C-alpha positions, -999 to +999 in steps of 0.1 A: +859-690+135+891-696+156+880-668+178+847-680+187+863-717+195+890-704+216+864-681+234+842-710+239+870-733+253+881-704+277+847-704+291+843-740+297+876-741+313+867-713+336+833-727+344+847-762+348+875-747+372+848-728+392+825-760+396+855-781+407+868-756+433+830-749+444+824-786+449+858-790+465+854-763+490+817-772+500+828-810+506+858-802+525+841-777+548+809-800+550+827-828+568+838-804+594+804-790+599+793-824+616+822-820+640+814-786+649+779-790+655+787-820+677+815-802+697+805-766+700+766-767+695+763-798+716+739-818+690+738-856+694+738-876+661+704-877+657+702-838+657+732-835+633+716-858+609+683-839+612+705-806+603+719-824+575+686-836+562+669-800+566+698-787+543+690-813+518+651-804+515+661-767+511+686-776+484+659-796+467+634-767+472+654-739+465+672-753+431+640-754+410+632-718+423+664-706+414+661-724+381+628-708+375+642-671+381+668-679+357+645-689+332+623-658+337+651-632+335+676-649+313+712-653+321+718-619+335+748-612+352+728-594+380+716-630+398+753-642+393+766-610+411+741-612+438+747-648+444+785-641+446+780-610+470+759-634+492+782-661+491+810-636+500+791-621+529+787-657+543+823-667+541+836-650+572+809-668+594+818-702+576+854-698+578+854-684+615+834-714+626+859-738+606+888-723+621+873-724+658+864-760+652+900-769+638+916-751+670+892-769+696+900-802+679+941-797+678+938-785+714+920-812+725+944-838+710 
């Protein structure tokens, strides 16, 4: 009985830490995304707002699709692994953009 409680508590702590780190990373990098779009991509405020709006629309559309897939296949690790691999493949692109944006901002100051 105590093993089950410890296992559940451990899983809860790991999941909570993951959600916190994911949300923190997303929020920290998304603020820099607007700066990058303005400086490097040359977008004005309306275009930057459109980019953020399109992102929100896709998030609203994709989450139910992802939930439907999860309901159909169950909580299998294959989908989790797929999401992790895709996220890891996108990381160099995102981190490179953020680094270039920070360097450009610091050199302009």
